C-alpha positions as CSV (number, residue, x, y, z in Angstrom):
1,X,-99.9,45.5,46.3
2,X,-100.1,47.8,43.2
3,X,-102.7,51.0,43.4
4,X,-106.1,50.4,41.9
5,X,-106.4,53.2,39.3
6,X,-103.6,55.5,38.5
7,X,-101.9,53.2,35.7
8,X,-105.1,52.3,34.0
9,X,-105.9,52.8,30.7
10,X,-108.9,54.9,29.3
11,X,-110.7,57.9,30.0
12,X,-111.4,59.7,33.4
13,X,-115.0,58.2,33.5
14,X,-113.6,54.5,32.7
15,X,-110.9,54.6,35.2
16,X,-113.5,55.9,37.8
17,X,-115.8,53.1,37.1
18,X,-112.9,50.6,37.5
19,X,-112.0,51.5,41.0
20,X,-115.4,52.4,41.9
21,X,-116.8,49.0,41.2
22,X,-113.9,47.7,43.0
23,X,-114.6,49.8,46.2
24,X,-118.4,49.0,46.2
25,X,-117.6,45.2,46.4
26,X,-115.1,45.6,49.0
27,X,-117.6,47.8,50.8
28,X,-120.5,45.4,50.7
29,X,-118.2,42.5,51.8
30,X,-116.6,44.7,54.8
31,X,-118.8,47.7,55.7
32,X,-121.4,47.3,58.2
33,X,-122.9,48.0,61.5
34,X,-119.8,48.6,64.2
35,X,-119.6,46.9,67.2
36,X,-121.1,48.6,70.3
37,X,-118.0,48.1,72.6
38,X,-115.5,50.6,72.0
39,X,-112.7,48.2,72.3
40,X,-114.2,46.0,69.7
41,X,-115.2,49.1,67.4
42,X,-111.2,50.0,67.4
43,X,-110.5,46.6,66.2
44,X,-113.1,46.4,63.7
45,X,-111.8,50.0,62.0
46,X,-108.2,48.6,62.2
47,X,-108.9,45.3,60.3
48,X,-111.2,47.2,57.9
49,X,-108.3,49.5,57.0
50,X,-105.6,46.8,57.1
51,X,-107.7,45.0,54.4
52,X,-108.3,48.1,52.4
53,X,-104.7,48.5,52.0
54,X,-104.1,45.1,51.0
55,X,-106.9,45.4,48.4
56,X,-105.0,48.7,47.0
57,X,-108.0,51.1,47.7
58,X,-106.8,53.2,50.3
59,X,-105.2,56.3,50.3
60,X,-107.2,58.0,47.5
61,X,-105.0,60.8,47.2
62,X,-101.2,59.7,48.0
63,X,-99.3,59.3,45.1
64,X,-99.1,55.5,43.8
65,X,-95.1,55.3,44.0
66,X,-96.2,55.8,48.1
67,X,-98.7,53.1,48.1
68,X,-101.9,55.4,47.2
69,X,-104.3,55.5,44.4
70,X,-103.0,59.0,42.9
71,X,-106.4,59.9,42.2
72,X,-107.3,63.5,41.1
73,X,-109.7,66.2,43.0
74,X,-112.8,64.7,41.2
75,X,-112.1,61.2,41.8
76,X,-111.1,61.9,45.6
77,X,-114.5,63.5,46.2
78,X,-116.2,60.7,44.6
79,X,-114.4,58.2,46.5
80,X,-115.2,59.9,50.1
81,X,-118.8,60.1,48.8
82,X,-118.9,56.6,48.3
83,X,-117.4,55.6,51.5
84,X,-119.3,58.2,53.5
85,X,-122.7,56.9,52.0
86,X,-122.2,53.4,53.6
87,X,-120.7,54.8,57.0
88,X,-117.9,52.9,56.2
89,X,-115.2,53.4,59.4
90,X,-112.8,56.1,59.7
91,X,-109.3,55.3,59.9
92,X,-108.5,55.0,63.8
93,X,-105.9,57.3,63.6
94,X,-106.6,60.6,61.9
95,X,-103.2,62.2,62.9
96,X,-101.6,59.5,60.8
97,X,-102.9,61.3,57.6
98,X,-100.8,64.5,59.0
99,X,-97.7,63.0,59.5
100,X,-98.0,60.9,56.0
101,X,-97.8,63.6,53.8
102,X,-94.8,65.1,55.5
103,X,-92.9,61.8,55.4
104,X,-93.9,61.5,51.5
105,X,-92.9,65.1,50.5
106,X,-89.4,65.3,52.9
107,X,-89.0,61.4,54.3
108,X,-85.8,59.6,53.1
109,X,-86.7,56.7,51.1
110,X,-86.0,54.4,54.2
111,X,-88.5,56.3,56.4
112,X,-91.1,55.9,53.7
113,X,-90.7,52.4,53.7
114,X,-90.6,51.8,57.3
115,X,-93.5,54.0,58.2
116,X,-96.0,54.2,55.4
117,X,-97.7,51.1,55.0
118,X,-98.0,50.2,58.6
119,X,-99.4,53.7,59.3
120,X,-102.0,53.3,56.4
121,X,-102.7,50.0,57.7
122,X,-103.6,51.4,61.5
123,X,-100.9,48.9,62.5
124,X,-99.4,51.7,64.5
125,X,-100.7,55.0,65.6
126,X,-99.3,58.1,65.9
127,X,-99.6,61.3,67.8
128,X,-98.7,64.9,67.3
129,X,-96.1,66.7,69.8
130,X,-96.2,70.1,69.0
131,X,-97.9,72.1,71.7
132,X,-96.3,72.7,75.0
133,X,-97.5,74.6,78.2
134,X,-95.8,78.0,76.7
135,X,-96.2,77.2,73.4
136,X,-99.6,76.6,72.1
137,X,-100.9,78.8,69.3
138,X,-97.2,80.2,69.0
139,X,-95.1,77.0,68.4
140,X,-92.0,78.6,67.6
141,X,-91.5,79.5,71.3
142,X,-91.4,75.8,72.1
143,X,-88.5,74.9,74.7
144,X,-88.5,70.9,74.5
145,X,-84.8,70.2,73.6
146,X,-82.7,67.5,71.9
147,X,-78.7,67.6,72.5
148,X,-76.9,65.6,69.8
149,X,-75.0,62.5,71.1
150,X,-73.1,60.9,68.3
151,X,-75.7,58.8,66.3
152,X,-78.5,60.1,68.9
153,X,-80.6,62.7,70.0
154,X,-81.2,63.2,73.8
155,X,-85.1,64.9,74.4
156,X,-85.9,66.7,77.4
157,X,-88.9,68.6,78.2
158,X,-92.8,68.5,77.8
159,X,-95.8,68.4,75.4
160,X,-99.3,68.9,76.3
161,X,-102.7,68.5,74.4
162,X,-101.4,65.4,72.8
163,X,-104.4,63.6,71.2
164,X,-103.9,59.8,71.4
165,X,-100.6,59.8,73.4
166,X,-102.0,57.0,75.1
167,X,-102.6,54.8,72.3
168,X,-99.6,55.9,70.1
169,X,-96.7,54.1,69.0
170,X,-95.0,57.1,67.6
171,X,-95.1,60.8,68.1
172,X,-94.1,62.8,65.4
173,X,-92.6,66.3,67.2
174,X,-91.1,69.3,66.8
175,X,-88.2,69.7,69.2
176,X,-85.7,72.7,69.6
177,X,-82.0,71.4,68.4
178,X,-80.6,74.9,68.3
179,X,-80.8,78.7,69.4
180,X,-84.4,80.2,68.6
181,X,-84.5,82.9,66.1
182,X,-86.7,84.4,63.5
183,X,-88.8,82.2,61.2
184,X,-89.0,79.2,63.8
185,X,-85.1,78.8,63.6
186,X,-83.4,76.1,65.6
187,X,-86.3,73.7,65.4
188,X,-86.1,70.2,64.0
189,X,-89.0,67.5,63.1
190,X,-88.3,64.2,65.1
191,X,-90.2,61.0,65.0
192,X,-90.0,59.5,68.3
193,X,-91.2,56.1,69.5
194,X,-93.5,56.3,72.2
195,X,-92.4,53.2,74.1
196,X,-88.8,54.9,74.8
197,X,-87.3,54.8,78.1
198,X,-87.8,57.9,79.9
199,X,-91.5,58.9,78.1
200,X,-94.2,59.3,80.9
201,X,-97.7,59.7,79.6
202,X,-100.5,61.4,81.8
203,X,-103.9,61.3,80.4
204,X,-106.0,64.4,80.7
205,X,-109.8,64.0,81.4
206,X,-112.0,66.3,79.1
207,X,-115.6,67.6,79.4
208,X,-117.0,64.9,77.8
209,X,-115.3,62.5,80.5
210,X,-112.8,61.0,78.3
211,X,-109.0,61.1,78.1
212,X,-108.3,62.1,74.3
213,X,-105.5,64.5,75.4
214,X,-102.4,63.9,77.2
215,X,-99.3,65.4,78.8
216,X,-96.4,63.7,77.8
217,X,-92.9,64.2,79.7
218,X,-89.3,63.4,78.2
219,X,-86.5,62.6,80.3
220,X,-83.4,62.0,78.8
221,X,-85.0,60.1,75.9
222,X,-82.8,58.6,73.1
223,X,-83.9,59.2,69.8
224,X,-81.9,57.8,66.7
225,X,-80.6,60.5,64.2
226,X,-82.2,58.5,61.7
227,X,-85.6,59.4,62.7
228,X,-84.9,63.3,61.9
229,X,-87.4,64.1,59.2
230,X,-85.4,66.7,56.6
231,X,-82.3,69.0,57.9
232,X,-81.4,69.7,61.3
233,X,-83.1,73.0,62.5
234,X,-85.3,73.1,59.4
235,X,-88.2,71.5,61.1
236,X,-90.5,74.6,61.0
237,X,-90.7,74.6,57.3
238,X,-91.4,71.1,57.2
239,X,-94.2,71.3,60.0
240,X,-96.1,73.7,57.6
241,X,-96.6,70.6,55.5
242,X,-98.1,68.6,58.3
243,X,-100.4,71.7,59.5
244,X,-101.3,72.7,55.8
245,X,-102.5,69.0,55.3
246,X,-104.3,68.9,58.2
247,X,-106.3,71.6,57.4
248,X,-106.7,70.6,53.7
249,X,-106.7,66.9,52.6
250,X,-107.6,65.7,56.3
251,X,-110.8,67.6,56.1
252,X,-112.0,66.3,52.8
253,X,-113.6,63.4,54.2
254,X,-114.8,65.6,56.9
255,X,-117.1,67.4,54.3
256,X,-118.9,64.2,53.4
257,X,-119.6,63.3,57.1
258,X,-120.7,66.8,58.0
259,X,-123.0,66.5,54.8
260,X,-124.2,63.2,56.3
261,X,-124.8,64.4,59.8
262,X,-126.8,67.6,58.9
263,X,-128.9,65.3,56.6
264,X,-129.7,63.3,60.1
265,X,-130.0,66.7,62.1
266,X,-133.0,67.6,59.5
267,X,-134.4,64.1,60.1
268,X,-134.4,64.5,63.8
269,X,-136.0,68.0,63.5
270,X,-138.6,66.2,61.7
271,X,-139.4,63.4,63.7
272,X,-139.0,65.1,67.0
273,X,-141.5,68.0,65.7
274,X,-139.1,70.6,66.6
275,X,-139.1,71.5,62.8
276,X,-142.4,72.8,63.4
277,X,-140.8,75.9,65.2
278,X,-140.3,78.7,62.4
279,X,-137.1,79.8,64.6
280,X,-135.8,76.1,64.5
281,X,-136.1,76.0,60.7
282,X,-134.1,79.3,60.5
283,X,-131.6,77.8,62.5
284,X,-131.6,74.8,60.0
285,X,-131.4,76.9,57.2
286,X,-128.2,78.7,58.2
287,X,-126.7,75.0,59.0
288,X,-127.5,74.0,55.3
289,X,-126.0,77.0,53.9
290,X,-123.0,76.7,56.3
291,X,-122.3,72.8,55.1
292,X,-122.3,74.0,51.8
293,X,-119.8,76.8,52.2
294,X,-117.6,74.2,54.2
295,X,-117.7,71.9,51.1
296,X,-116.7,74.5,48.6
297,X,-113.7,75.7,51.1
298,X,-112.6,72.3,51.5
299,X,-112.3,71.3,47.7
300,X,-110.6,74.8,46.9
301,X,-108.0,73.6,49.5
302,X,-107.4,70.5,48.4
303,X,-107.0,71.7,45.0
304,X,-104.2,73.8,46.0
305,X,-102.4,70.9,47.6
306,X,-103.0,68.8,44.2
307,X,-101.5,71.6,42.1
308,X,-98.5,71.9,44.6
309,X,-99.4,74.9,45.9
310,X,-99.4,76.1,49.6
311,X,-102.7,75.3,50.9
312,X,-102.1,77.8,53.6
313,X,-104.4,80.6,53.1
314,X,-107.4,78.7,51.9
315,X,-106.8,76.0,54.7
316,X,-106.5,78.7,57.5
317,X,-110.2,79.7,56.4
318,X,-111.2,76.3,56.0
319,X,-109.9,75.4,60.0
320,X,-111.7,78.5,61.0
321,X,-114.9,77.7,58.8
322,X,-115.0,74.0,60.0
323,X,-114.5,74.8,63.8
324,X,-117.1,77.4,64.1
325,X,-119.3,74.9,62.3
326,X,-119.0,72.1,64.2
327,X,-119.9,74.3,67.2
328,X,-123.0,75.8,65.6
329,X,-124.3,72.3,64.3
330,X,-124.3,70.9,67.6
331,X,-125.8,73.9,69.1
332,X,-128.5,73.6,66.8
333,X,-128.9,69.9,67.6
334,X,-129.2,70.7,71.0
335,X,-132.0,73.1,70.7
336,X,-133.9,70.3,68.6
337,X,-133.5,67.7,71.3
338,X,-135.0,70.1,73.9
339,X,-134.9,68.9,77.6
340,X,-133.5,65.5,76.4
341,X,-130.6,67.5,75.7
342,X,-129.5,67.1,78.9
343,X,-129.2,63.2,78.9
344,X,-125.7,62.0,78.3
345,X,-123.8,58.8,76.5
346,X,-124.4,56.8,80.0
347,X,-128.3,57.4,80.0
348,X,-130.1,54.1,78.3
349,X,-133.1,56.7,77.4
350,X,-131.0,59.5,75.9
351,X,-132.0,60.0,72.1
352,X,-129.7,58.8,69.9
353,X,-127.4,57.1,72.3
354,X,-126.4,60.9,73.6
355,X,-124.9,61.4,70.6
356,X,-125.8,64.9,70.0
357,X,-125.0,65.8,73.6
358,X,-121.4,64.3,73.0
359,X,-120.6,66.1,70.1
360,X,-121.7,69.4,71.6
361,X,-119.1,68.9,74.6
362,X,-116.2,67.8,72.1
363,X,-117.1,70.8,69.8
364,X,-115.9,73.2,72.2
365,X,-112.5,72.0,71.8
366,X,-112.7,72.7,68.0
367,X,-111.9,76.6,68.1
368,X,-108.7,75.8,70.5
369,X,-107.2,72.9,69.1
370,X,-104.5,73.1,66.2
371,X,-104.5,76.8,66.5
372,X,-107.1,79.2,68.1
373,X,-109.7,80.6,66.2
374,X,-108.3,84.1,67.2
375,X,-104.8,82.8,65.7
376,X,-106.5,82.0,62.7
377,X,-108.0,85.3,62.2
378,X,-104.7,86.8,62.5
379,X,-103.4,84.3,60.0
380,X,-106.1,85.1,57.4
381,X,-105.5,88.6,58.0
382,X,-101.9,88.9,57.6
383,X,-101.5,86.2,54.9
384,X,-104.4,86.4,52.9
385,X,-105.6,89.9,53.3
386,X,-102.1,91.5,53.5
387,X,-103.1,93.6,56.8
388,X,-100.4,94.8,58.8
389,X,-99.5,92.5,61.6
390,X,-99.9,94.0,65.1
391,X,-97.0,92.0,66.6
392,X,-94.3,93.8,64.5
393,X,-95.8,96.6,66.5
394,X,-95.3,95.3,69.8
């Protein structure tokens, strides 16, 4: 179905009014309170996004030729505000919006046709195969290898901390196809079907009691050469598209989600009486200032993407600010809860279903995943501030 707005005529305000009315009508018909059961909630979110795509109201930042709406920065912000205001379900596979910009920019016509629509509809889930036991923040040291055998690659190795691997249909992965060298030489970007013979997924239980991560083993896994994105050995440069968009466009909706969550924390503090404590009010003021800083920097990173510039510097700052904000936010929430903070989601009397305690536990990984806070600071120091690299002196 054609996109909703990019080809409409008229002023920007008229174009926004057009898609905004259509989106409001859609949300009135499809948004609502999610089911309590986890499986039913997932099915509900998938159905919501499938229908959103069919209506031509999905992917506000994608170009129209890729099936998106082609909205500019101001309209994307308005779109996410409208979605967040009614608690529309997030896309159930956020990793899809990391691989999608890579396919749009570097994929073949066949790859775009095959993957973008089911990705957007949540018909297929994706996981990211980057980290390994000895290659976490320093991904260029990865050792999972693919050997060319005719029109296939044969993949052997292991990936670690792979989010949603136990649910994923596909993995976008960095695989070594040539000798290691400077600048990520010898690394290729492959799309791997997760149901391939030779793949073993072992879920890892995290601090919250869930299994959001897995380790993935490859034992002579055969992958068609047509699943290579870009040039062989050129995957490192392509991966920067994934990482840059992960830290730019993928965080735009988080800006409004955090705004809503901060508002809910303010209400919790007032209703519980915790706001009567001047020290708690001081903490809440710091959180309020931080969420506004986060919003400003998110828009700066997204603006770079829309103008065709590398969002790397602004995105690295955004990644660090977001991760540390997520932790501070939930630390303050537990202070507001007081003794009730020890009650988890399985306790029927836990305030708000134990969501704040669960959020606190999950936020511990914020400064580890997708590049540790220390690595982000190094990146900012070297690429943004131009400071010398300590690694060169080692």
